[in-house]
C-alpha positions in Angstrom: -80.8 -126.8 -5.6 -78.4 -126.3 -8.5 -78.4 -128.6 -11.4 -75.3 -128.9 -13.6 -76.7 -129.4 -17.0 -75.9 -128.2 -20.4 -77.6 -124.9 -21.2 -78.0 -123.8 -17.6 -76.6 -120.3 -17.1 -73.7 -120.0 -14.6 -74.6 -118.4 -11.3 -73.6 -114.9 -10.4 -71.0 -116.0 -7.9 -69.2 -118.1 -10.5 -69.1 -115.1 -12.8 -67.7 -112.8 -10.1 -65.0 -115.3 -9.3 -63.7 -115.3 -12.9 -63.4 -111.5 -13.3 -61.7 -110.4 -10.1 -59.6 -107.5 -11.8 -57.0 -106.5 -14.3 -53.9 -108.6 -15.0 -50.4 -107.1 -14.6 -49.9 -107.3 -18.3 -53.0 -105.3 -19.0 -51.9 -102.6 -16.5 -48.4 -102.4 -18.1 -50.0 -101.9 -21.6 -52.1 -99.1 -20.3 -49.1 -97.4 -18.6 -47.1 -97.7 -21.8 -49.8 -96.1 -23.9 -50.1 -93.2 -21.4 -46.4 -92.7 -21.5 -46.3 -92.6 -25.3 -49.2 -90.1 -25.5 -47.5 -87.9 -22.9 -44.2 -87.9 -24.9 -46.1 -87.0 -28.0 -47.9 -84.1 -26.3 -44.6 -82.9 -24.9 -43.0 -82.7 -28.3 -46.0 -81.0 -29.8 -46.0 -78.3 -27.1 -42.4 -77.2 -27.8 -41.8 -73.5 -27.4 -42.7 -71.9 -30.8 -40.4 -68.9 -30.3 -37.4 -71.1 -29.8 -38.3 -73.1 -32.8 -38.6 -70.0 -34.9 -35.3 -68.7 -33.6 -33.5 -72.0 -34.5 -35.2 -72.0 -37.9 -33.9 -68.5 -38.6 -30.4 -69.5 -37.4 -30.3 -72.5 -39.7 -31.5 -70.4 -42.6 -28.9 -67.7 -41.9 -26.2 -70.3 -41.7 -27.1 -71.5 -45.2 -27.3 -68.0 -46.5 -23.9 -67.1 -45.1 -22.3 -70.1 -46.7 -24.0 -69.4 -50.0 -22.7 -65.9 -50.0 -19.3 -67.1 -49.0 -19.2 -69.5 -51.9 -20.4 -66.9 -54.3 -17.7 -64.5 -53.1 -15.0 -67.0 -53.6 -16.2 -67.8 -57.1 -16.6 -64.2 -58.2 -13.7 -62.7 -56.3 -15.9 -59.9 -55.0 -15.6 -59.2 -51.3 -18.9 -59.8 -49.5 -20.0 -58.5 -46.1 -23.1 -59.4 -44.1 -24.5 -56.7 -41.8 -27.4 -56.7 -39.4 -29.9 -53.9 -39.8 -33.0 -52.7 -37.8 -35.4 -54.4 -40.3 -33.3 -57.6 -40.8 -29.9 -57.9 -42.5 -28.2 -57.2 -45.8 -25.4 -58.6 -48.0 -23.0 -56.0 -49.4 -21.1 -56.9 -52.5 -23.6 -59.1 -54.2 -26.8 -58.3 -56.0 -29.2 -57.2 -53.2 -32.2 -58.8 -55.0 -30.5 -62.2 -55.1 -30.5 -63.0 -51.4 -33.2 -62.5 -48.7 -32.8 -59.6 -46.4 -35.4 -60.3 -43.7 -35.9 -62.8 -40.9 -38.6 -65.5 -41.3 -39.9 -64.5 -37.8 -40.2 -60.7 -37.1 -39.3 -61.4 -33.5 -35.8 -62.5 -34.4 -32.9 -60.0 -34.1 -29.2 -59.9 -33.6 -27.7 -59.3 -30.1 -26.2 -55.8 -29.8 -22.5 -55.5 -29.4 -20.2 -52.5 -29.2 -20.9 -51.6 -32.8 -22.9 -52.9 -35.8 -22.5 -56.6 -36.3 -20.7 -57.2 -39.6 -19.3 -60.5 -41.0 -16.6 -60.6 -43.8 -17.4 -63.6 -46.0 -14.7 -63.6 -48.6 -13.3 -63.8 -51.2 -10.4 -65.5 -49.4 -11.0 -69.2 -48.9 -9.9 -68.9 -45.2 -11.6 -66.2 -43.2 -11.0 -65.3 -39.5 -13.1 -66.7 -36.7 -16.5 -64.9 -36.6 -19.7 -65.3 -34.6 -23.0 -63.6 -34.0 -25.8 -64.3 -31.6 -29.5 -64.3 -32.7 -32.0 -63.4 -30.0 -35.7 -63.4 -29.6 -36.8 -59.8 -29.1 -39.8 -60.8 -26.9 -37.7 -63.1 -24.7 -34.1 -61.9 -24.6 -33.1 -64.9 -22.5 -33.5 -67.1 -25.6 -30.6 -67.0 -28.0 -28.7 -69.0 -30.6 -25.1 -68.5 -31.5 -23.8 -68.9 -35.1 -20.0 -69.3 -35.4 -17.2 -70.4 -37.7 -13.5 -70.8 -37.0 -12.7 -69.6 -40.5 -12.2 -73.0 -42.1 -15.5 -74.7 -41.4 -18.9 -73.5 -42.4 -21.1 -71.3 -40.2 -23.1 -73.5 -37.8 -25.4 -73.2 -34.9 -23.0 -73.6 -31.9 -25.2 -73.5 -28.9 -28.7 -72.7 -27.8 -29.2 -70.9 -24.5 -32.5 -70.7 -22.6 
């Protein structure tokens, strides 16, 4: 016989009835946490060779614009040319600008001849473009281009 008095422990059947399962809100919170964690893991597992290629493309874009501005200020014609080891600027002091890629896997896509860009001294240059590729995965490429008026920029990334 059960006696309902203060201090008596509840019976096991009363306890089981109060904790039947999880509420919908608790399940939604768990699903949201799992979704956030999976998105974070997805971003952290980004392809490192593509990141390196994009970083080299952004750096080269800045270097080309720097050389273009220096050419306009000094009046000295400047050319950029791809080489087997990296690249070089002709017309400016060779020691002033970098001449190698950040990632040794980066290279320039081969065309009919050597890839050469004329950067000045004229304020308006012709449309020019080049494609950077990953040497280990040739399917990965990034295109740098200008229409002659705007600065060089990364136009498209192909995978």
